[in-house]
Phi, psi and omega in degrees: 000334185282348175246290185293329184249027179217162175259351195222174176263328187273126183233160178225152171241003183208166189292163183207166194301332183295332181240029182289129185291344177271000177293131182308324186285337184263010187298143187241024190294139173085005185258150168248134186244129179248124181241117177280150182060040188266006183283341190196178173044219181308321185298314180296323175291322176302311175308308178306314182297320183288333178292313174296339174269010174071028173304138173305308183217133177238132180250119179246144184228155179179173181285337188262099185303307186298321174301318179297322179290322180287330175295307188300319179294326177295320186287322182289330176288324176281316180248100190277334177225148168110323183229128179270139177250139185224142168235138182222115180289115195219141166244102182306332183281007192234110179298326182298319180293312186295321173292329173288331171294305184295316179304321179294316181298320180294322184298331189265006181059036179265124178245131176270134185255325183231128183247117188253105180278087184256324183296158187198146172263109178265104184245106177285146186255350188082202184269351178231098193294321181298344176277350179300155168278139186304320183299324174300315185297302184302324176307322179292314175292334182291322180271304195289344180238302190291318177294308178298325177297318183286322171300319177302305183298319177290327175294311175294324180267026177300123180297336182270359179294135180278152174309131169076011177271115181295139173244163178237130178230118185243122179258116173288108179249213188205145171307331185299338181285350175233026169240135181253016179237041171239073181289341182291329182243043179305312182296321177299303188290327186282319177287334177287320175288339171295318182284322179299320179289323176296312190286331168301317173301309185303316184299324181293331181279328188253127174292153175298332176296332186276303176210111185279117196238121181228133173241148177210153165275126187280343186124187178255098190245133177271096174262174181297323185291324183287333180289348173287339179251313185244156183277164185295338182260015189281324177227172169268090186297146177276156173295138171298333179289348175290294178297331182294309185291325176306319182303314182288322172304321194279336174266028180236156178306338175300344185252359188310324182290356178256018179310116173088007187256166174247124182224181173255139178295336180291336189289125176303120181294316187297320179293316184308313182291333183272355187284114177295335184284322170296313188293319181297316182295324177299323179284320186266338187244099183302334179267004180295126182069020171243174184263126174187165184282121179260179177114342178242147167272103193273137172281165176295154174308320177303306177301330176294315177300320183291327177284338181283339191283000000 
């Protein structure tokens, strides 16, 4: 990880001071944060990190209502003052469910300032993807692309959003989007890659002052879903607080220079920002740290149009 899959030398497996949610420059006071898949695992820990950053309201959504209610009770028990916690049963793969969520928030005059897209459909394909049932494949794309797209559109188009009010969109992605040797999880990796490409292109259309968009790989985490396949000692797992706190950092002005890009939570943010090669490539290469077919030096679209006339 420290060589082939990194831009820098310093890496982390747990949180560290530069991304600490108690850091004054990362405070989320006055903001409402909505986290999909927020009832457990990483989503729950992201909620904890935003509470530590003094977010005014945190809304967790997911498909299991009782699971969400238990999570809210835990959060209220840990953070007794300062943050309001809400739960709303929502299936992001169901357009009607997503519409009902945003209609409810509007009816309560709630404006969401930070959206964390954490929910995902993990559909294993076995070793032969083409032997899959098409419905299984499209279920992954329906949630990981369609569901995340619709949530993002509703988020940006909130009727009660004030003019010039900046929003922050955090896409929890996966390292699988730039690896081609994970055939067992092809539907998951391919659908996550498709959305990372889509959200990167959306970032080209939207200024960072309008909506700051960052995608990142959260690490190797031992979650409820993972526990069904792997033993606790199968890997050297990363701490949940690393991607959870990284989410808060990614939703702050300190991360604005990564608008539209894909990074790893492991990478030390101070070293990343101080690396002259990284900064130069961000300035010179529109596709750097974005999802696209690599191997050709592509001219700008304007030049392409000129040559086709």
